[in-house]
Rosetta silent file (secondary structure, phi, psi, omega in degrees, C-alpha in Angstrom):
SEQUENCE: MAIGLKVYPELCHGCGNCVIACPVNSARSPEIAGGKGPTDDVEIIMIVEDGEINLKNPDLCGKCGTCVESCPVDAITLEDL
SCORE:     score description
SCORE:     0.000 S_00000001
   1 L     0.000  138.180 -179.445   -6.227 -111.510   19.434 S_00000001
   2 L   -81.269  152.028  174.897   -3.146 -109.330   19.844 S_00000001
   3 E  -111.699  157.000  179.004    0.172 -110.567   21.182 S_00000001
   4 E  -157.363  171.476 -179.524    2.526 -108.670   23.419 S_00000001
   5 E   -74.325  138.175  173.839    5.544 -108.954   25.622 S_00000001
   6 E  -129.413  129.183 -179.207    5.199 -110.656   28.967 S_00000001
   7 E  -115.986  149.240  179.204    8.109 -110.676   31.395 S_00000001
   8 L  -121.023   83.192 -176.549    8.740 -112.933   34.356 S_00000001
   9 L   -54.595  -28.549 -178.190   11.132 -110.963   36.619 S_00000001
  10 L   -68.698  -19.194  176.869   11.407 -113.861   39.034 S_00000001
  11 L   -92.306  -21.771 -175.121   13.163 -115.867   36.300 S_00000001
  12 L   -68.111  137.039  173.687   15.465 -113.057   35.151 S_00000001
  13 L  -111.188   10.030  170.270   19.078 -113.143   36.259 S_00000001
  14 L    78.235   24.143 -177.472   19.855 -109.690   34.894 S_00000001
  15 L   -68.181  -30.270 -179.975   22.183 -110.538   32.029 S_00000001
  16 L    81.350    7.276  178.351   20.719 -107.779   29.798 S_00000001
  17 H   -55.578  -40.093 -177.090   20.910 -109.831   26.609 S_00000001
  18 H   -63.808  -42.543 -177.979   17.344 -108.878   25.801 S_00000001
  19 H   -62.204  -44.680 -177.824   17.982 -105.147   26.202 S_00000001
  20 H   -74.392  -36.782 -176.550   20.970 -105.209   23.868 S_00000001
  21 H   -72.666  -24.432 -177.138   19.444 -107.638   21.331 S_00000001
  22 L   -63.269  120.405 -179.640   16.249 -105.600   20.890 S_00000001
  23 H   -67.141  -29.049  177.980   16.474 -103.772   17.555 S_00000001
  24 H   -70.197  -45.787  177.881   14.159 -100.988   18.744 S_00000001
  25 H   -57.761  -47.389 -178.297   16.303 -100.372   21.855 S_00000001
  26 H   -61.959  -39.136 -179.744   19.475 -100.342   19.771 S_00000001
  27 H   -68.600  -29.332 -176.588   17.986  -97.929   17.263 S_00000001
  28 H   -90.023  -17.890 -175.302   16.927  -95.546   20.023 S_00000001
  29 L  -141.094  113.925  175.762   20.142  -95.635   22.101 S_00000001
  30 H   -63.292  -27.782  176.241   23.702  -95.733   20.794 S_00000001
  31 H   -64.563  -44.328  178.844   24.825  -96.851   24.265 S_00000001
  32 H   -66.379  -41.000  177.739   22.604  -99.914   24.074 S_00000001
  33 H   -60.626  -29.635  178.750   23.748 -100.655   20.507 S_00000001
  34 L   -86.369    1.643  176.394   27.305 -100.635   21.878 S_00000001
  35 L    94.575   13.309 -179.697   26.426 -103.165   24.603 S_00000001
  36 L  -116.996  174.056  175.627   25.961 -100.796   27.526 S_00000001
  37 L   -77.909  156.728  177.820   22.988  -99.470   29.433 S_00000001
  38 L   -64.987  144.951  179.672   21.332  -96.253   28.324 S_00000001
  39 L  -109.000   -0.053  178.717   22.850  -93.099   29.792 S_00000001
  40 L  -131.726 -170.469 -175.206   19.993  -90.744   29.082 S_00000001
  41 L   -90.287   30.694 -179.346   16.221  -90.703   29.296 S_00000001
  42 L   -62.238  142.991  179.874   15.655  -92.314   25.884 S_00000001
  43 L   -81.403  116.420  177.491   12.418  -94.241   25.616 S_00000001
  44 L  -124.323  165.413 -177.086   13.241  -97.939   25.272 S_00000001
  45 L   -73.180  -47.279 -174.948   11.115 -101.043   25.511 S_00000001
  46 E  -142.070  159.733  178.049   12.846 -102.820   28.361 S_00000001
  47 E  -153.240  153.734  173.924   15.653 -102.373   30.826 S_00000001
  48 E   -95.783  121.341  179.341   17.283 -104.360   33.602 S_00000001
  49 E  -127.969  130.964  179.924   16.875 -102.617   36.937 S_00000001
  50 L    52.633   36.904  175.773   18.045 -104.087   40.241 S_00000001
  51 L    79.349    9.804 -179.512   18.863 -107.325   38.456 S_00000001
  52 E  -135.524  148.815  177.898   15.446 -107.890   36.926 S_00000001
  53 E   -73.670  137.919  176.669   13.882 -107.142   33.596 S_00000001
  54 E  -135.103  135.392  174.683   11.251 -104.402   33.517 S_00000001
  55 E   -81.822  127.927  177.941    9.073 -103.284   30.622 S_00000001
  56 L  -103.883  -45.986 -178.206    9.184  -99.504   30.203 S_00000001
  57 L  -139.476   68.655 -176.182    7.443  -98.903   26.878 S_00000001
  58 H   -61.936  -19.545  178.770    5.998 -102.198   25.607 S_00000001
  59 H   -67.177  -15.159  177.073    3.904 -100.260   23.091 S_00000001
  60 H   -82.994  -10.635 -173.605    7.105  -99.646   21.089 S_00000001
  61 L   -68.572  133.579  176.870    7.660 -103.390   20.583 S_00000001
  62 L   -92.737    5.276  179.018    7.490 -104.654   17.005 S_00000001
  63 L    56.420   38.862  179.854    6.987 -108.240   18.268 S_00000001
  64 L   -76.906  -25.241  179.081   10.013 -109.529   16.374 S_00000001
  65 L    85.258    4.541  179.632   10.856 -111.972   19.189 S_00000001
  66 H   -61.092  -39.538  179.920   14.567 -111.134   19.281 S_00000001
  67 H   -66.338  -40.096  178.365   14.468 -110.522   23.029 S_00000001
  68 H   -59.484  -46.631 -178.917   12.666 -113.824   23.568 S_00000001
  69 H   -67.398  -28.312 -176.263   15.331 -115.706   21.579 S_00000001
  70 H   -86.050  -12.040 -177.239   18.173 -113.956   23.409 S_00000001
  71 L   -81.897  118.530 -177.215   16.949 -114.757   26.915 S_00000001
  72 L   -77.501  -10.563 -176.398   18.781 -117.791   28.352 S_00000001
  73 L  -121.290   15.359  178.902   16.237 -118.329   31.155 S_00000001
  74 L    55.183   41.751  179.627   12.895 -117.817   29.334 S_00000001
  75 L   -88.225   -3.480  179.480   12.039 -114.733   31.354 S_00000001
  76 E  -131.754  137.222  175.433   10.386 -113.045   28.304 S_00000001
  77 E  -139.730  161.529  167.892    7.639 -114.379   26.087 S_00000001
  78 E  -103.999  119.772 -174.713    5.276 -113.122   23.425 S_00000001
  79 E  -132.873  162.642  172.971    1.778 -114.061   24.574 S_00000001
  80 E   -63.043  137.027  177.883   -1.842 -113.324   23.778 S_00000001
  81 L   -91.958    0.000    0.000   -2.968 -110.212   25.578 S_00000001
């Protein structure tokens, strides 16, 4: 069985740690690698919008778990799909 990202927006408090910690996001956006939000239409895995985490391109995820480890409120998990 495959695993994938599952987000719980109701738990998210919008810190953005996951967006910055994600190595795929950082590799695709120099703004994210620098600790800011993306300023262009680069394809990234996740983003915080209106204070909640949203998956944009979960198919890009390498399932490293860095975002899960960086989330202080357990709003992201890797689960069986």
